[in-house]
A tleap script that builds the chain and sets N, CA, C and O, in Angstrom:
source leaprc.protein.ff14SB
mol = sequence {
  NMET GLU TYR GLU MET VAL ARG GLU ILE LYS
  ASN TYR CYS LYS ASN ASN GLN MET ARG ASP
  VAL PHE PHE GLU GLU VAL GLU THR ASP ASP
  PRO GLU GLY TYR VAL ARG GLY LEU LEU LYS
  GLY LYS ILE VAL GLU ILE SER ALA ASP ARG
  GLN ALA ASP GLY SER VAL THR ILE HIE ALA
  VAL CYS ASP GLY LEU LEU GLN GLN PHE VAL
  PHE THR PRO CVAL
}
set mol.1.N position { 3.656 11.799 3.695 }
set mol.1.CA position { 2.248 11.582 3.931 }
set mol.1.C position { 1.809 12.433 5.120 }
set mol.1.O position { 2.578 12.633 6.060 }
set mol.2.N position { 0.587 12.928 5.077 }
set mol.2.CA position { 0.077 13.764 6.159 }
set mol.2.C position { -0.837 12.933 7.068 }
set mol.2.O position { -1.697 12.186 6.601 }
set mol.3.N position { -0.621 13.087 8.385 }
set mol.3.CA position { -1.374 12.337 9.380 }
set mol.3.C position { -1.940 13.277 10.429 }
set mol.3.O position { -1.401 14.356 10.677 }
set mol.4.N position { -3.042 12.846 11.044 }
set mol.4.CA position { -3.454 13.424 12.310 }
set mol.4.C position { -2.850 12.502 13.367 }
set mol.4.O position { -3.087 11.294 13.352 }
set mol.5.N position { -2.076 13.072 14.276 }
set mol.5.CA position { -1.433 12.275 15.311 }
set mol.5.C position { -2.094 12.570 16.653 }
set mol.5.O position { -2.245 13.727 17.046 }
set mol.6.N position { -2.484 11.504 17.346 }
set mol.6.CA position { -3.010 11.618 18.701 }
set mol.6.C position { -1.959 11.007 19.622 }
set mol.6.O position { -1.587 9.844 19.472 }
set mol.7.N position { -1.491 11.798 20.565 }
set mol.7.CA position { -0.482 11.341 21.519 }
set mol.7.C position { -1.130 11.249 22.891 }
set mol.7.O position { -1.637 12.241 23.414 }
set mol.8.N position { -1.112 10.067 23.464 }
set mol.8.CA position { -1.715 9.837 24.771 }
set mol.8.C position { -0.629 9.402 25.742 }
set mol.8.O position { 0.089 8.432 25.498 }
set mol.9.N position { -0.519 10.130 26.840 }
set mol.9.CA position { 0.471 9.811 27.868 }
set mol.9.C position { -0.281 9.273 29.070 }
set mol.9.O position { -1.112 9.969 29.653 }
set mol.10.N position { 0.008 8.042 29.437 }
set mol.10.CA position { -0.667 7.386 30.565 }
set mol.10.C position { -0.215 8.019 31.878 }
set mol.10.O position { 0.954 8.366 32.044 }
set mol.11.N position { -1.144 8.161 32.795 }
set mol.11.CA position { -0.842 8.726 34.107 }
set mol.11.C position { -1.041 7.641 35.148 }
set mol.11.O position { -2.156 7.149 35.320 }
set mol.12.N position { 0.013 7.261 35.840 }
set mol.12.CA position { -0.050 6.207 36.832 }
set mol.12.C position { -0.154 6.727 38.262 }
set mol.12.O position { -0.021 5.955 39.212 }
set mol.13.N position { -0.391 8.022 38.422 }
set mol.13.CA position { -0.548 8.576 39.763 }
set mol.13.C position { -1.803 8.000 40.409 }
set mol.13.O position { -2.846 7.896 39.764 }
set mol.14.N position { -1.702 7.636 41.653 }
set mol.14.CA position { -2.778 6.946 42.367 }
set mol.14.C position { -4.088 7.736 42.387 }
set mol.14.O position { -5.153 7.159 42.167 }
set mol.15.N position { -4.030 9.015 42.641 }
set mol.15.CA position { -5.238 9.837 42.785 }
set mol.15.C position { -5.622 10.592 41.518 }
set mol.15.O position { -6.504 11.450 41.556 }
set mol.16.N position { -4.978 10.287 40.405 }
set mol.16.CA position { -5.266 10.990 39.155 }
set mol.16.C position { -5.319 9.970 38.028 }
set mol.16.O position { -4.278 9.517 37.553 }
set mol.17.N position { -6.504 9.610 37.605 }
set mol.17.CA position { -6.663 8.611 36.549 }
set mol.17.C position { -6.780 9.233 35.155 }
set mol.17.O position { -7.003 8.518 34.178 }
set mol.18.N position { -6.635 10.540 35.055 }
set mol.18.CA position { -6.740 11.228 33.770 }
set mol.18.C position { -5.506 10.943 32.923 }
set mol.18.O position { -4.454 10.560 33.435 }
set mol.19.N position { -5.656 11.137 31.642 }
set mol.19.CA position { -4.551 10.982 30.701 }
set mol.19.C position { -4.312 12.311 30.015 }
set mol.19.O position { -5.237 13.106 29.842 }
set mol.20.N position { -3.080 12.549 29.628 }
set mol.20.CA position { -2.769 13.711 28.809 }
set mol.20.C position { -2.929 13.286 27.367 }
set mol.20.O position { -2.333 12.298 26.938 }
set mol.21.N position { -3.739 14.032 26.603 }
set mol.21.CA position { -3.986 13.704 25.208 }
set mol.21.C position { -3.727 14.957 24.373 }
set mol.21.O position { -4.241 16.034 24.672 }
set mol.22.N position { -2.916 14.797 23.315 }
set mol.22.CA position { -2.560 15.899 22.437 }
set mol.22.C position { -2.874 15.526 20.996 }
set mol.22.O position { -2.668 14.379 20.597 }
set mol.23.N position { -3.366 16.472 20.212 }
set mol.23.CA position { -3.680 16.271 18.805 }
set mol.23.C position { -2.779 17.184 17.979 }
set mol.23.O position { -2.526 18.332 18.345 }
set mol.24.N position { -2.301 16.647 16.859 }
set mol.24.CA position { -1.384 17.429 16.020 }
set mol.24.C position { -1.428 16.864 14.602 }
set mol.24.O position { -1.560 15.654 14.417 }
set mol.25.N position { -1.318 17.737 13.604 }
set mol.25.CA position { -1.168 17.277 12.228 }
set mol.25.C position { 0.319 17.254 11.906 }
set mol.25.O position { 1.027 18.238 12.124 }
set mol.26.N position { 0.788 16.115 11.383 }
set mol.26.CA position { 2.205 15.972 11.068 }
set mol.26.C position { 2.359 15.417 9.660 }
set mol.26.O position { 1.470 14.742 9.141 }
set mol.27.N position { 3.490 15.712 9.058 }
set mol.27.CA position { 3.816 15.172 7.744 }
set mol.27.C position { 5.088 14.349 7.883 }
set mol.27.O position { 6.142 14.869 8.249 }
set mol.28.N position { 4.975 13.054 7.587 }
set mol.28.CA position { 6.118 12.155 7.692 }
set mol.28.C position { 5.876 10.918 6.837 }
set mol.28.O position { 4.732 10.519 6.617 }
set mol.29.N position { 6.946 10.322 6.364 }
set mol.29.CA position { 6.865 9.043 5.666 }
set mol.29.C position { 7.229 7.898 6.596 }
set mol.29.O position { 7.146 6.730 6.217 }
set mol.30.N position { 7.636 8.240 7.827 }
set mol.30.CA position { 8.097 7.235 8.783 }
set mol.30.C position { 7.585 7.574 10.187 }
set mol.30.O position { 8.289 8.223 10.961 }
set mol.31.N position { 6.351 7.135 10.523 }
set mol.31.CA position { 5.822 7.449 11.857 }
set mol.31.C position { 6.715 6.973 12.998 }
set mol.31.O position { 6.847 7.674 14.002 }
set mol.32.N position { 7.333 5.793 12.868 }
set mol.32.CA position { 8.226 5.309 13.933 }
set mol.32.C position { 9.419 6.238 14.110 }
set mol.32.O position { 9.791 6.565 15.238 }
set mol.33.N position { 10.010 6.658 13.022 }
set mol.33.CA position { 11.132 7.583 13.083 }
set mol.33.C position { 10.724 8.924 13.677 }
set mol.33.O position { 11.487 9.550 14.413 }
set mol.34.N position { 9.503 9.358 13.347 }
set mol.34.CA position { 8.994 10.608 13.888 }
set mol.34.C position { 8.891 10.520 15.415 }
set mol.34.O position { 9.298 11.438 16.127 }
set mol.35.N position { 8.343 9.405 15.905 }
set mol.35.CA position { 8.204 9.219 17.354 }
set mol.35.C position { 9.580 9.135 18.012 }
set mol.35.O position { 9.800 9.732 19.067 }
set mol.36.N position { 10.499 8.405 17.402 }
set mol.36.CA position { 11.874 8.329 17.956 }
set mol.36.C position { 12.496 9.717 18.067 }
set mol.36.O position { 13.238 9.993 19.010 }
set mol.37.N position { 12.201 10.580 17.117 }
set mol.37.CA position { 12.715 11.948 17.151 }
set mol.37.C position { 12.103 12.779 18.273 }
set mol.37.O position { 12.740 13.697 18.790 }
set mol.38.N position { 10.857 12.455 18.651 }
set mol.38.CA position { 10.185 13.183 19.738 }
set mol.38.C position { 10.680 12.774 21.122 }
set mol.38.O position { 10.788 13.598 22.030 }
set mol.39.N position { 10.976 11.489 21.263 }
set mol.39.CA position { 11.293 10.946 22.585 }
set mol.39.C position { 12.788 11.036 22.874 }
set mol.39.O position { 13.619 10.505 22.137 }
set mol.40.N position { 13.093 11.704 23.936 }
set mol.40.CA position { 14.490 11.856 24.344 }
set mol.40.C position { 14.641 11.202 25.712 }
set mol.40.O position { 14.172 11.740 26.715 }
set mol.41.N position { 15.281 10.065 25.755 }
set mol.41.CA position { 15.459 9.383 27.024 }
set mol.41.C position { 16.585 8.386 26.925 }
set mol.41.O position { 17.120 8.140 25.843 }
set mol.42.N position { 16.938 7.823 28.036 }
set mol.42.CA position { 18.020 6.848 28.071 }
set mol.42.C position { 17.570 5.504 27.527 }
set mol.42.O position { 18.309 4.839 26.802 }
set mol.43.N position { 16.332 5.101 27.886 }
set mol.43.CA position { 15.814 3.812 27.440 }
set mol.43.C position { 14.495 4.063 26.713 }
set mol.43.O position { 13.527 4.514 27.326 }
set mol.44.N position { 14.449 3.772 25.406 }
set mol.44.CA position { 13.248 3.962 24.602 }
set mol.44.C position { 12.928 2.653 23.898 }
set mol.44.O position { 13.753 2.127 23.151 }
set mol.45.N position { 11.715 2.121 24.139 }
set mol.45.CA position { 11.245 0.917 23.472 }
set mol.45.C position { 10.011 1.280 22.657 }
set mol.45.O position { 9.094 1.926 23.164 }
set mol.46.N position { 9.989 0.858 21.378 }
set mol.46.CA position { 8.886 1.209 20.484 }
set mol.46.C position { 8.393 -0.035 19.763 }
set mol.46.O position { 9.184 -0.856 19.299 }
set mol.47.N position { 7.061 -0.163 19.676 }
set mol.47.CA position { 6.452 -1.201 18.838 }
set mol.47.C position { 5.352 -0.537 18.018 }
set mol.47.O position { 4.694 0.391 18.488 }
set mol.48.N position { 5.155 -1.013 16.792 }
set mol.48.CA position { 4.182 -0.396 15.888 }
set mol.48.C position { 3.219 -1.435 15.339 }
set mol.48.O position { 3.603 -2.562 15.026 }
set mol.49.N position { 1.956 -1.029 15.230 }
set mol.49.CA position { 0.917 -1.842 14.603 }
set mol.49.C position { 0.392 -1.065 13.408 }
set mol.49.O position { -0.144 0.032 13.563 }
set mol.50.N position { 0.544 -1.633 12.215 }
set mol.50.CA position { 0.062 -0.986 10.992 }
set mol.50.C position { -1.246 -1.634 10.561 }
set mol.50.O position { -1.380 -2.858 10.571 }
set mol.51.N position { -2.211 -0.796 10.182 }
set mol.51.CA position { -3.528 -1.273 9.768 }
set mol.51.C position { -3.687 -1.149 8.252 }
set mol.51.O position { -2.958 -0.401 7.600 }
set mol.52.N position { -4.637 -1.884 7.706 }
set mol.52.CA position { -4.886 -1.881 6.263 }
set mol.52.C position { -5.332 -0.510 5.755 }
set mol.52.O position { -5.102 -0.179 4.592 }
set mol.53.N position { -5.971 0.293 6.619 }
set mol.53.CA position { -6.449 1.612 6.198 }
set mol.53.C position { -5.352 2.671 6.192 }
set mol.53.O position { -5.616 3.833 5.883 }
set mol.54.N position { -4.113 2.276 6.534 }
set mol.54.CA position { -2.992 3.210 6.526 }
set mol.54.C position { -2.681 3.812 7.881 }
set mol.54.O position { -1.682 4.516 8.028 }
set mol.55.N position { -3.514 3.551 8.869 }
set mol.55.CA position { -3.237 4.099 10.204 }
set mol.55.C position { -2.143 3.278 10.886 }
set mol.55.O position { -1.956 2.094 10.604 }
set mol.56.N position { -1.436 3.939 11.782 }
set mol.56.CA position { -0.339 3.312 12.513 }
set mol.56.C position { -0.494 3.654 13.988 }
set mol.56.O position { -0.645 4.821 14.349 }
set mol.57.N position { -0.457 2.634 14.836 }
set mol.57.CA position { -0.471 2.846 16.285 }
set mol.57.C position { 0.886 2.450 16.829 }
set mol.57.O position { 1.359 1.334 16.609 }
set mol.58.N position { 1.503 3.369 17.536 }
set mol.58.CA position { 2.826 3.134 18.090 }
set mol.58.C position { 2.740 3.195 19.608 }
set mol.58.O position { 2.245 4.165 20.181 }
set mol.59.N position { 3.232 2.141 20.246 }
set mol.59.CA position { 3.320 2.085 21.698 }
set mol.59.C position { 4.775 2.328 22.056 }
set mol.59.O position { 5.669 1.660 21.537 }
set mol.60.N position { 5.007 3.280 22.940 }
set mol.60.CA position { 6.371 3.638 23.304 }
set mol.60.C position { 6.513 3.706 24.821 }
set mol.60.O position { 5.637 4.208 25.526 }
set mol.61.N position { 7.626 3.192 25.298 }
set mol.61.CA position { 7.994 3.322 26.701 }
set mol.61.C position { 9.318 4.080 26.716 }
set mol.61.O position { 10.323 3.617 26.177 }
set mol.62.N position { 9.294 5.238 27.338 }
set mol.62.CA position { 10.487 6.084 27.400 }
set mol.62.C position { 10.811 6.314 28.870 }
set mol.62.O position { 10.090 7.021 29.575 }
set mol.63.N position { 11.909 5.705 29.324 }
set mol.63.CA position { 12.317 5.811 30.725 }
set mol.63.C position { 11.174 5.442 31.675 }
set mol.63.O position { 10.985 6.082 32.709 }
set mol.64.N position { 10.413 4.399 31.311 }
set mol.64.CA position { 9.344 3.899 32.165 }
set mol.64.C position { 7.985 4.544 31.967 }
set mol.64.O position { 7.006 4.082 32.553 }
set mol.65.N position { 7.888 5.596 31.161 }
set mol.65.CA position { 6.623 6.290 30.920 }
set mol.65.C position { 5.985 5.751 29.645 }
set mol.65.O position { 6.588 5.822 28.574 }
set mol.66.N position { 4.765 5.211 29.749 }
set mol.66.CA position { 4.065 4.628 28.613 }
set mol.66.C position { 3.315 5.697 27.836 }
set mol.66.O position { 2.572 6.494 28.408 }
set mol.67.N position { 3.523 5.702 26.511 }
set mol.67.CA position { 2.825 6.630 25.631 }
set mol.67.C position { 2.294 5.863 24.435 }
set mol.67.O position { 2.869 4.858 24.017 }
set mol.68.N position { 1.182 6.354 23.889 }
set mol.68.CA position { 0.624 5.763 22.681 }
set mol.68.C position { 0.455 6.872 21.647 }
set mol.68.O position { -0.033 7.959 21.958 }
set mol.69.N position { 0.862 6.584 20.421 }
set mol.69.CA position { 0.731 7.525 19.314 }
set mol.69.C position { -0.120 6.853 18.246 }
set mol.69.O position { 0.187 5.740 17.817 }
set mol.70.N position { -1.180 7.517 17.814 }
set mol.70.CA position { -2.034 6.987 16.750 }
set mol.70.C position { -1.948 7.942 15.568 }
set mol.70.O position { -2.330 9.109 15.666 }
set mol.71.N position { -1.443 7.431 14.451 }
set mol.71.CA position { -1.311 8.206 13.216 }
set mol.71.C position { -2.424 7.776 12.272 }
set mol.71.O position { -2.499 6.609 11.890 }
set mol.72.N position { -3.296 8.720 11.890 }
set mol.72.CA position { -4.398 8.457 10.976 }
set mol.72.C position { -4.194 9.318 9.729 }
set mol.72.O position { -4.060 10.537 9.837 }
set mol.73.N position { -4.171 8.688 8.534 }
set mol.73.CA position { -3.988 9.483 7.320 }
set mol.73.C position { -5.076 10.537 7.164 }
set mol.73.O position { -6.249 10.293 7.448 }
set mol.74.N position { -4.657 11.717 6.703 }
set mol.74.CA position { -5.607 12.814 6.489 }
set mol.74.C position { -6.011 12.817 5.044 }
set mol.74.O position { -6.809 13.657 4.628 }
savepdb mol mol.pdb
quit
């Protein structure tokens, strides 16, 4: 399945409230597996919320860094 993926990396720096946001088109049948393949760290925690419209939101913590991935079917 083809998705538009939005990857948001939270920034916890005191003087910088901006977030890093990346957009990408990806093809996968397993969004969770795709995210696991992207994240390389010692401790990775992932939770997924699937919606009726086919979109998937994945919250990931990789070595203490919080990221959110939103997969929207194209």
